[in-house]
Backbone as ProteinMPNN parsed JSONL, in Angstrom:
{"seq_chain_A": "MTTDEPSLTLLRSKVRDIPDFPTPGVLFKDITPLLSDHHAFDVALGLLAQAVEDLAFGVIAAPEARGFILAAPLARHCGVG", "coords_chain_A": {"N_chain_A": [[-8.561, 201.457, 163.179], [-5.289, 201.138, 163.275], [-3.281, 198.46, 165.025], [-0.175, 197.32, 165.859], [1.175, 194.342, 167.0], [3.815, 194.381, 168.415], [4.02, 196.628, 169.513], [1.797, 196.447, 171.048], [2.437, 194.637, 172.972], [4.695, 195.629, 173.834], [3.456, 197.715, 175.458], [1.805, 196.423, 177.148], [3.535, 195.154, 178.482], [4.506, 197.353, 180.297], [2.884, 197.98, 182.268], [1.473, 197.081, 185.103], [0.152, 194.969, 187.785], [-1.283, 195.323, 190.141], [-1.978, 193.629, 193.041], [-5.427, 193.464, 194.962], [-5.623, 196.458, 195.851], [-7.057, 199.494, 195.996], [-8.202, 197.811, 197.639], [-9.368, 194.265, 199.171], [-9.529, 191.93, 196.602], [-9.632, 193.912, 194.409], [-7.851, 194.212, 191.274], [-5.257, 196.382, 190.619], [-4.733, 198.773, 188.102], [-1.42, 199.575, 187.459], [0.252, 202.62, 186.026], [2.58, 203.383, 185.779], [5.281, 202.253, 185.51], [5.115, 202.67, 182.814], [4.931, 205.358, 182.46], [7.537, 206.108, 183.134], [8.88, 205.512, 180.948], [10.099, 206.473, 178.205], [9.917, 205.823, 175.574], [7.83, 204.048, 175.151], [5.389, 205.72, 176.42], [5.539, 207.203, 174.328], [4.48, 206.241, 172.176], [2.585, 204.919, 173.743], [0.811, 207.231, 173.797], [0.94, 207.532, 170.539], [-0.798, 205.655, 169.711], [-3.465, 206.181, 171.349], [-3.553, 208.728, 169.909], [-4.271, 208.334, 167.236], [-6.53, 206.531, 167.5], [-8.564, 208.713, 167.586], [-8.671, 210.477, 165.592], [-10.033, 210.55, 163.528], [-12.135, 211.951, 164.535], [-13.697, 215.207, 165.558], [-13.062, 217.616, 167.746], [-12.049, 220.073, 170.172], [-11.085, 219.77, 172.208], [-9.432, 218.071, 175.021], [-10.506, 216.537, 177.976], [-9.988, 214.989, 180.389], [-10.515, 213.626, 183.517], [-10.153, 211.608, 184.936], [-8.134, 209.467, 187.448], [-5.361, 209.245, 186.369], [-5.895, 210.09, 184.568], [-5.131, 213.125, 183.671], [-2.527, 213.081, 183.516], [-2.1, 212.085, 180.936], [-3.642, 213.483, 178.992], [-2.59, 216.136, 178.468], [-0.42, 216.013, 176.878], [-1.197, 214.265, 174.621], [-3.403, 216.367, 173.825], [-1.722, 218.095, 172.762], [-0.243, 216.836, 170.778], [-2.38, 216.01, 169.306], [-2.797, 218.628, 168.618], [-4.676, 220.211, 169.783], [-6.604, 221.9, 172.553]], "CA_chain_A": [[-7.351, 201.704, 164.019], [-4.294, 199.917, 163.211], [-2.348, 198.214, 166.248], [0.754, 196.245, 165.728], [1.462, 193.19, 167.948], [5.053, 194.791, 169.219], [3.194, 197.915, 170.096], [0.803, 195.958, 172.1], [3.688, 193.565, 173.753], [5.638, 196.593, 174.861], [2.573, 198.719, 176.32], [1.63, 195.335, 178.07], [4.579, 194.739, 179.704], [4.666, 198.533, 180.912], [1.46, 197.879, 183.124], [1.926, 196.316, 186.103], [-0.491, 194.776, 188.386], [-0.614, 194.891, 192.197], [-3.415, 192.704, 193.351], [-6.138, 193.983, 196.16], [-5.382, 197.601, 196.237], [-6.955, 199.739, 196.96], [-8.99, 196.777, 198.951], [-9.278, 193.122, 198.902], [-10.438, 191.599, 195.332], [-9.341, 194.95, 193.325], [-6.567, 194.394, 190.767], [-5.032, 198.104, 190.174], [-3.172, 198.584, 187.013], [-0.642, 200.76, 187.611], [1.024, 202.877, 184.474], [3.921, 204.127, 186.744], [6.348, 202.024, 184.523], [4.902, 203.233, 181.404], [4.961, 206.841, 182.682], [8.883, 206.04, 183.675], [9.367, 204.738, 179.814], [9.972, 207.488, 177.454], [9.418, 205.13, 174.445], [6.678, 203.499, 175.358], [4.826, 206.513, 176.706], [4.919, 207.712, 173.34], [3.855, 204.778, 171.51], [0.871, 205.276, 173.786], [0.483, 208.743, 172.846], [0.769, 207.448, 169.349], [-1.68, 204.848, 169.38], [-4.507, 207.134, 171.039], [-4.15, 209.911, 169.144], [-4.677, 207.222, 166.154], [-7.907, 205.865, 168.045], [-9.669, 209.59, 167.812], [-7.746, 210.788, 164.523], [-11.129, 210.786, 162.656], [-13.254, 212.478, 165.5], [-13.734, 216.178, 165.529], [-12.659, 217.744, 168.727], [-11.361, 220.949, 170.086], [-10.505, 220.575, 173.894], [-9.387, 217.061, 175.433], [-10.524, 216.306, 179.263], [-9.456, 213.604, 181.277], [-10.639, 213.788, 185.034], [-9.98, 210.19, 185.574], [-7.003, 209.646, 188.357], [-4.374, 209.03, 185.989], [-6.145, 210.565, 183.034], [-4.843, 214.277, 183.348], [-1.326, 212.83, 182.925], [-2.282, 211.743, 179.457], [-4.425, 214.425, 178.124], [-2.09, 217.154, 177.959], [0.558, 215.322, 175.88], [-2.543, 213.958, 173.633], [-3.682, 217.019, 173.57], [-1.012, 218.985, 172.329], [-0.077, 216.084, 169.659], [-3.627, 216.283, 168.115], [-2.994, 220.166, 168.176], [-6.034, 221.157, 170.785], [-7.126, 222.307, 173.677]], "C_chain_A": [[-6.46, 200.799, 163.884], [-3.217, 199.477, 164.235], [-1.227, 196.995, 165.575], [1.104, 195.618, 167.167], [2.73, 193.676, 168.96], [4.491, 195.87, 170.281], [2.52, 197.668, 171.353], [1.42, 195.489, 173.208], [3.9, 194.731, 174.748], [4.806, 197.385, 175.739], [1.936, 197.565, 177.318], [2.55, 195.193, 179.053], [5.034, 196.231, 180.221], [4.053, 198.659, 182.238], [1.902, 196.884, 184.232], [0.814, 196.319, 186.892], [-0.215, 194.769, 189.741], [-2.142, 194.676, 192.63], [-3.896, 193.587, 194.783], [-5.466, 195.158, 196.553], [-6.187, 198.227, 195.327], [-7.767, 198.782, 198.059], [-8.812, 195.695, 198.501], [-10.371, 192.979, 197.218], [-10.263, 192.974, 194.341], [-7.824, 194.548, 192.928], [-6.081, 195.882, 189.917], [-4.133, 197.413, 188.987], [-2.492, 199.962, 186.883], [0.277, 200.848, 186.76], [2.549, 203.378, 184.767], [5.432, 203.549, 185.723], [6.175, 202.491, 182.912], [5.106, 204.724, 181.62], [6.778, 206.848, 182.543], [9.519, 206.016, 182.025], [9.167, 205.651, 178.286], [9.345, 207.171, 175.979], [7.894, 205.026, 174.517], [5.378, 204.382, 175.642], [4.708, 207.297, 174.998], [4.662, 206.913, 172.215], [2.352, 204.767, 171.899], [0.107, 206.279, 173.441], [-0.086, 208.714, 171.371], [-0.693, 206.711, 169.213], [-3.155, 205.547, 169.974], [-4.738, 207.717, 170.592], [-4.457, 209.086, 167.639], [-6.216, 206.879, 166.21], [-8.596, 207.08, 167.58], [-9.051, 210.56, 166.544], [-9.325, 210.939, 163.668], [-12.271, 211.244, 163.309], [-12.899, 213.763, 165.369], [-13.812, 216.943, 166.613], [-11.777, 218.843, 168.809], [-10.517, 221.211, 171.32], [-10.338, 218.422, 173.841], [-9.341, 217.178, 177.008], [-10.408, 215.08, 179.833], [-9.388, 213.739, 182.581], [-10.118, 212.437, 185.524], [-8.512, 210.384, 186.733], [-5.478, 210.267, 187.596], [-4.203, 209.794, 184.307], [-5.629, 212.084, 182.511], [-3.273, 213.962, 182.729], [-1.171, 212.667, 181.152], [-2.527, 212.603, 178.292], [-3.738, 215.561, 177.483], [-0.867, 217.122, 177.102], [-0.074, 214.809, 174.847], [-2.778, 214.88, 172.958], [-2.845, 217.769, 172.441], [-0.356, 218.004, 171.152], [-1.169, 215.664, 168.773], [-3.817, 217.836, 167.68], [-4.612, 221.095, 168.771], [-5.833, 221.216, 171.762], [-6.877, 221.38, 175.336]], "O_chain_A": [[-6.677, 199.66, 164.299], [-2.211, 200.184, 164.279], [-1.556, 195.999, 164.93], [1.268, 196.252, 168.21], [2.677, 193.401, 170.159], [4.548, 195.876, 171.51], [2.564, 198.33, 172.39], [1.061, 195.83, 174.335], [3.527, 194.863, 175.913], [5.322, 197.783, 176.782], [1.548, 198.009, 178.399], [2.347, 195.124, 180.265], [6.194, 196.202, 180.632], [4.548, 199.294, 183.169], [2.694, 195.964, 184.027], [0.231, 197.401, 186.967], [0.77, 194.35, 190.348], [-3.13, 195.404, 192.539], [-3.12, 194.201, 195.516], [-4.719, 195.076, 197.528], [-6.249, 197.88, 194.148], [-7.878, 199.12, 199.238], [-8.164, 195.646, 197.456], [-11.386, 193.571, 196.849], [-10.986, 192.908, 193.347], [-6.862, 194.504, 193.695], [-6.516, 196.286, 188.839], [-3.409, 196.43, 188.829], [-2.864, 201.031, 186.397], [1.051, 199.937, 186.463], [3.422, 203.671, 183.95], [6.357, 204.268, 185.346], [7.063, 202.595, 182.065], [5.558, 205.282, 180.62], [7.252, 207.686, 181.777], [10.638, 206.505, 181.873], [8.258, 205.478, 177.474], [8.571, 207.891, 175.346], [7.024, 205.758, 174.045], [4.312, 203.95, 175.203], [3.685, 207.903, 174.682], [4.784, 207.515, 171.147], [1.344, 204.684, 171.196], [-1.002, 206.257, 172.909], [-1.027, 209.37, 170.925], [-1.617, 207.261, 168.614], [-4.075, 205.522, 169.157], [-5.94, 207.891, 170.392], [-5.16, 209.819, 166.943], [-6.984, 206.922, 165.248], [-9.57, 206.681, 166.942], [-9.084, 211.732, 166.92], [-9.306, 212.028, 163.094], [-13.375, 211.028, 162.809], [-11.719, 213.867, 165.034], [-15.011, 217.198, 166.717], [-10.865, 218.96, 167.991], [-9.723, 222.111, 171.593], [-10.867, 217.664, 173.028], [-8.386, 217.775, 177.504], [-11.051, 214.143, 179.358], [-8.269, 213.98, 183.034], [-9.65, 212.378, 186.661], [-7.934, 211.471, 186.753], [-4.758, 211.204, 187.94], [-3.331, 209.983, 183.459], [-5.636, 212.371, 181.313], [-2.865, 214.476, 181.687], [-0.287, 213.085, 180.405], [-2.025, 212.617, 177.168], [-4.015, 215.991, 176.363], [-0.366, 218.159, 176.666], [0.638, 214.889, 173.846], [-2.609, 214.832, 171.74], [-3.326, 217.99, 171.33], [0.232, 218.758, 170.378], [-0.994, 215.083, 167.702], [-4.58, 218.277, 166.821], [-5.266, 222.061, 168.377], [-4.841, 220.629, 172.194], [-7.394, 221.811, 176.367]]}, "name": "protein", "num_of_chains": 1, "seq": "MTTDEPSLTLLRSKVRDIPDFPTPGVLFKDITPLLSDHHAFDVALGLLAQAVEDLAFGVIAAPEARGFILAAPLARHCGVG"}
């Protein structure tokens, strides 16, 4: 997988750190800014698709708290369920 620095810089700028959430000592990574920027969201999906392009699969499942938000568009991008 090849990633370019401008894409990584963009994505890093769209992830917000929220210290001590949900409990003290935890650093929560909030992707709400990423989800609200269509260009950054498209870049993220493109990089995720690139990461799995050599794998054979028919379904994407993402049970994690925000994973379901990425799973459906990624599955559509990859042409799978």
